Structure formats: C-alpha cells, structure tokens
C-alpha positions in Angstrom: 0.0 0.0 0.0 1.1 3.5 -0.8 0.2 6.5 1.4 -1.1 9.4 -0.7 -0.5 12.8 0.9 -2.1 16.0 -0.4 -2.3 19.7 0.4 -5.1 19.2 2.9 -3.2 16.5 4.8 -0.1 18.8 5.0 -2.3 21.7 6.2 -3.8 19.5 8.9 -0.4 18.3 10.0 0.4 22.0 10.9 4.2 21.9 10.4 5.9 24.5 12.5 9.0 26.5 11.5 10.9 24.8 14.3 10.0 21.4 12.9 11.1 22.4 9.4 14.4 23.9 10.7 15.0 20.6 12.6 14.3 18.5 9.4 16.6 20.5 7.2 19.3 20.6 9.9 19.1 16.8 10.3 19.5 16.3 6.6 22.6 18.6 6.6 23.9 16.7 9.6 23.5 13.3 7.9 25.3 14.7 4.9 28.1 16.0 7.0 28.5 12.6 8.7 28.6 10.8 5.4 25.1 9.3 5.7 23.5 11.1 2.8 23.7 11.5 -0.9 22.0 13.8 -3.3 22.1 14.9 -7.0 22.3 18.5 -8.1 18.9 19.9 -9.2 18.1 18.9 -12.8 15.8 21.0 -14.9 14.5 21.2 -18.4 13.1 24.6 -19.3 10.5 24.5 -22.1 9.8 28.2 -22.1 11.8 31.2 -21.1 15.1 29.4 -21.7 17.1 32.6 -21.4 15.4 33.7 -18.1 16.6 32.8 -14.6 15.4 29.7 -12.8 11.7 29.8 -11.9 11.4 33.4 -13.0 8.0 34.6 -14.2 7.7 33.7 -17.8 9.4 30.3 -17.6 7.9 26.8 -17.9 10.0 24.0 -16.6 10.1 20.5 -15.2 12.7 19.6 -12.5 13.9 16.5 -10.8 15.9 15.6 -7.8 17.2 12.6 -5.8 18.4 12.2 -2.2 19.2 9.4 0.1 19.0 9.9 3.9 20.6 6.8 5.3 19.8 7.4 9.0 16.1 8.2 8.1 16.0 5.1 5.9 14.5 6.8 2.9 15.2 7.6 -0.7 13.4 10.7 -1.9 12.6 11.3 -5.6 11.1 14.7 -6.3 9.5 16.3 -9.4 8.7 19.9 -9.8 6.3 21.3 -12.5 6.2 25.0 -13.2 3.7 26.0 -15.8 0.5 28.1 -15.5 0.1 25.7 -12.5 2.8 24.7 -10.0 3.0 21.3 -8.5 5.5 19.3 -6.6 5.3 15.5 -6.5 7.6 13.5 -4.2 8.0 9.8 -3.8 9.2 8.4 -0.4 11.0 5.1 -1.2 12.3 2.3 1.2 16.0 1.9 0.2 15.7 -1.8 1.1 13.7 -3.4 -1.7 12.6 -0.2 -3.4 9.0 -0.1 -2.1 7.2 3.2 -2.5 6.0 4.2 0.9 4.3 7.4 0.1 3.6 10.0 -2.6 3.3 13.6 -1.6 1.5 16.0 -4.1 1.3 19.6 -3.2 0.5 22.8 -5.1 1.8 26.3 -4.7 0.7 29.8 -5.7 1.9 31.2 -9.0 5.3 32.8 -8.8 5.0 36.5 -8.0 1.7 36.0 -6.2 2.3 36.7 -2.5 0.8 34.4 0.0 -0.5 35.4 3.4 1.7 32.9 5.2 4.8 31.0 4.3 4.2 27.7 2.5 6.1 24.5 3.0 8.6 25.3 0.3 9.2 28.8 1.6 9.8 27.5 5.1 12.2 24.9 3.7 14.3 27.6 2.0 13.8 29.8 5.1 15.1 27.1 7.3 18.3 26.9 5.3 18.7 30.7 5.7 18.2 30.4 9.4 20.6 27.5 9.8 23.3 29.5 8.0 22.7 32.3 10.5 22.6 29.9 13.5 26.1 28.6 12.8 27.7 31.6 11.2 26.2 34.8 12.6 27.0 36.5 15.9 24.9 35.1 18.8 23.8 38.5 20.0 22.4 40.8 17.3 20.2 43.8 17.1 19.1 44.2 13.5 18.2 42.1 10.5 18.1 43.2 6.9 16.0 41.6 4.1 16.3 42.2 0.4 13.4 40.4 -1.4 9.9 40.8 0.1 8.3 37.7 -1.6 7.3 34.4 -0.2 10.9 33.2 0.4 11.7 36.4 2.3 8.7 35.8 4.5 9.7 32.2 5.1 13.3 33.2 5.9 12.3 35.8 8.5 9.8 33.4 10.0 12.6 30.8 10.5 15.3 33.3 11.4 13.2 34.5 14.3 13.4 31.0 15.8 17.2 31.0 16.0 18.1 34.6 16.7 16.4 37.4 18.7 16.4 40.9 17.1 14.8 44.2 17.7 14.9 46.0 14.3 14.2 44.9 10.8 15.1 46.7 7.6 13.3 45.6 4.4 13.4 46.4 0.7 12.1 44.4 -2.3 15.4 45.0 -4.1 13.6 47.2 -6.6 11.3 49.4 -4.4 10.0 50.0 -0.9 7.4 47.5 0.3 5.5 49.1 3.1 2.7 46.5 3.2 5.1 43.6 3.6 7.0 45.5 6.3 3.9 46.2 8.3 2.9 42.5 8.1 6.3 41.3 9.3 6.4 43.9 12.1 3.1 42.6 13.4 4.1 39.0 13.1 7.6 39.3 14.6 6.9 42.1 17.1 9.9 44.2 16.0 10.4 47.7 14.7 10.4 47.7 10.9 12.1 50.3 8.7 11.5 50.7 4.9 14.3 52.7 3.5 14.2 54.0 -0.1 17.6 52.5 -0.9 18.9 48.9 -0.4 22.1 50.4 0.8 20.4 51.5 4.0 19.2 47.9 4.6 22.7 46.5 4.2 24.3 49.3 6.3 22.1 48.4 9.3 22.1 44.6 9.1 23.9 42.4 11.5 22.3 39.6 9.5 21.3 40.2 5.9 19.1 37.8 3.9 18.9 38.2 0.2 16.0 36.5 -1.7 15.6 38.2 -5.0 15.6 37.4 -8.7 18.5 39.8 -9.3 20.8 39.2 -12.2 23.2 42.0 -11.4 24.5 42.6 -7.8 22.3 44.6 -5.4 24.6 44.3 -2.4 27.9 46.2 -2.5 30.7 45.0 -0.2 31.6 48.5 1.1 28.1 48.8 2.5 28.5 45.9 5.0 28.9 46.3 8.7 31.9 44.6 10.3 31.0 41.3 11.8 27.9 40.8 9.6 26.5 37.6 8.2 24.7 37.1 4.9 22.4 34.2 4.0 22.2 34.4 0.2 19.1 32.6 -0.9 18.3 34.1 -4.3 21.2 33.2 -6.6 20.4 29.6 -7.7 21.2 29.9 -11.4 24.1 30.9 -13.7 22.1 34.1 -14.6 21.5 35.2 -11.0 23.8 37.3 -8.8 22.9 39.4 -5.7 26.4 40.0 -4.1 29.2 42.0 -5.7 32.9 41.1 -5.9 33.9 43.2 -2.9 31.3 41.4 -0.7 33.2 38.1 -1.4 36.6 39.7 -1.0 35.6 41.0 2.5 34.3 37.6 3.6 36.3 35.7 6.2 34.2 32.6 5.6 32.3 31.6 2.5 30.1 28.6 3.1 27.9 26.8 0.5 25.2 24.1 0.8 26.5 22.2 -2.3 29.0 22.2 -5.1 26.3 23.5 -7.5 26.6 26.9 -5.8 29.9 27.2 -7.7 28.0 27.3 -11.0 25.7 30.2 -10.0 26.4 33.6 -11.5 27.1 34.9 -8.0 30.2 32.6 -7.4 31.2 31.6 -10.9 31.8 35.3 -11.9 34.2 36.3 -9.1 36.0 32.9 -9.5 36.3 33.5 -13.3 37.7 37.0 -12.7 40.2 35.7 -10.1 38.7 37.9 -7.3 38.4 34.7 -5.3 39.3 31.0 -5.9 37.6 27.8 -5.1 40.2 27.5 -2.3 38.5 30.5 -0.6 35.3 28.4 -0.1 35.6 27.4 3.5 33.3 24.4 3.2 29.8 23.1 3.2 27.2 24.0 5.8 26.7 20.2 6.4 30.3 19.9 7.6 29.7 22.7 10.1 26.4 21.3 11.3 28.0 17.9 11.8 30.8 19.4 13.8 33.5 18.6 11.2 34.4 22.3 10.8 33.8 25.3 13.1 31.3 28.0 12.4 31.9 31.6 13.4 35.2 32.0 15.1 34.8 35.6 16.5 32.4 38.5 16.4 34.5 40.5 13.9 34.2 37.9 11.1 32.3 38.6 8.0 30.5 35.4 6.9 28.5 34.4 3.9 26.2 31.3 3.5 25.1 30.6 -0.1 22.2 28.2 -0.8 21.0 27.2 -4.2 18.3 24.9 -2.8 19.6 21.3 -2.5 17.6 18.1 -2.8 18.8 17.3 0.7 16.7 20.1 2.1 13.7 18.9 0.2 14.3 15.3 1.3 14.5 16.3 5.0 11.2 18.2 4.8 9.4 15.5 2.7 10.4 12.9 5.3 9.0 15.2 8.1 5.7 15.5 6.2 5.5 11.7 5.7 6.3 10.8 9.3 3.9 13.4 10.8 1.0 12.7 8.5 1.4 9.0 9.0 1.5 9.4 12.8 -1.6 11.6 12.8 -3.5 9.0 10.7 -3.9 11.4 7.8 -3.5 10.7 4.0 -5.1 7.9 2.1 -3.6 4.4 1.6 -4.1 2.9 -1.8 -2.8 0.0 -3.9 -3.4 2.0 -7.1 -1.6 5.2 -7.9 -4.1 7.8 -9.4 -3.3 8.4 -13.1 -3.5 12.2 -12.6 -1.0 12.3 -9.8 1.3 14.6 -11.8 -1.4 16.8 -13.1 -3.6 19.6 -11.7 
C-alpha cells in the first residue's frame, strides 16, 4: 500500500517552523557525517530558456534525488512549473525499493504573494536560518532583508526562531514594500524600517538575507557592517547574482550548501575573474552542522552562506511530512496510484 498525501493533509499536520528547521538541519547533519547522498537539481526549461530559474515567464520540469541513510528513505522529487505549479515527491524504502508514500502539493503562481509561508518557503527559510545559526553572531540587534516575496517571509519566520532581534530593515530589491514591512512587524513584534535605498538595509544589518531574482548585484561590499553575516538565498542559477565582488573579498568565511553553488552567477563570476578562488570556499554547511568544521570564530568575522536549494533540504522536509502525516492518521492508503498524480 502507498500513502497518498495531499495539500489538505499537509495543512492538517500543521508543520511548525521549528520542525522544518529541525528537518533541514538533520538532513545537513546526515550529509556532514557521510550518511546522505543527493544529486544536483536537474531542470528542463521548455519556455523562457534565457530567463533565470523559476522566474516569471518560464515553464519547466525539474527532478531531484536524495538518500537519507539514517532516516532510511530515498526521496525522488519532481517539480512542475507552468501556469500551474505542483511538486510530486516519492518516499521510497531503500531496502527493496518499495514506494511508501507520494506527496503531491501545489503552490501559488510565482510573483503572487501568500498570506503565510508555505512548506517550500519554510524549507528555504530554514536553510537561511541554519546558515545564520552557525555563522552569525549570537547577539544581534538588527536584520536586513532584500526580497519581500514568499521566500523572504519564510526566511524571516525561521530566522526569528534561531536569533532574537529588535529591528528589521526591508526592501524588495527594486522598491519599498510598506505592506510587507507592516505585516512582518506585526508577526515578529519588531520595529520595521522601509528605506528607499537597499544600501540602508545593508548598512544596518547584523544579519542580511537576500531573496531576489537579481541578475546584477544589489549588495555592495563597502556597505557591509563589520562582523555581519549574509544568508544568500536568491542566486540559484548561472544568470543570478545578488552580491558583488567586494562582498566576497571582504568575507572571512564563504560557506555553501553544495558544489552546485559554484555554477551560480554569484560565485562563478568572481572565480572566473580571479577575485576569489575555489580554495576560498571554507566548506559546506553540512560539515559545520556535523561538527567537522567550526562555524563563526569571533564576532568580527564577515561570513556568507550561499544556498541554491539542495535536494537534501527537500528530502528532509518531505520525510518530516511523511512521518507526521502518518503518525496523525492522515493521508489515504491505496494500492493504485491515481493516473492524474502529476497533473492539476
């Protein structure tokens, strides 16, 4: 029998940000200890081939694989981005190959803001928060966010679970976003500022999160505070870049979540120009989470965590969904997989 899990089941399971952070952190830890494998994200773009990954105007189908040995699951994921958006994930028993569950969930069209962070946004937000947990100063006062979409919302939601802060500076990367700022202020209980210029966001940030579609840098290294941390979540494609060369030159530690980060415009460009080398990449976040490498060494360090969205993250959250839904008696067991499982 296969357990079919849909959006209503996920909604009833009421995943918390803390649970999602824990699931992603556990996946990183397994990877760091040598108990995980994953493939880089694979994608075929059928429309908008010259546009960045999942930018408005693109149609694509993506695929990913991950094995979490300690969790005893292989996770096979498919992403469909057309006029509709759906993620279909298979949870497979690595001993014998039996399909244990199929998770099918939809998401709002890209560019359409949701009132609360969805599962995918919390997954990405969890990665941003974990980067800050291990690489940012323990005691901070202010956070900056560039990118006021769903990933920005998910990132702030998760960051608030690992760091306390009093002030928030937000900018979409293109314009002020007063509505988003007011919403986050109410949700997080902090003072929110909406400067006209992204520079003022960066100037004031002890922790900076970037979550935009930018294809040219919007963060200049000379704007950064000493001892700041950046969780860069937007650059997941060779066309995308949010941080300039000086930002990387000033970094004491550059940490990635996978080797695919080296192919993003953000890192490939400075490496190509010789501004930094691959030897300047301190390591993977999984090595730090597993205790194989240290995180922040002192308060004066400038640190960067770059995430391009690994299949390990998705696998950790998919396993969380599966175990929680099953424990709560949700979902529907069947011996026949519906023919429209991949369709709207």
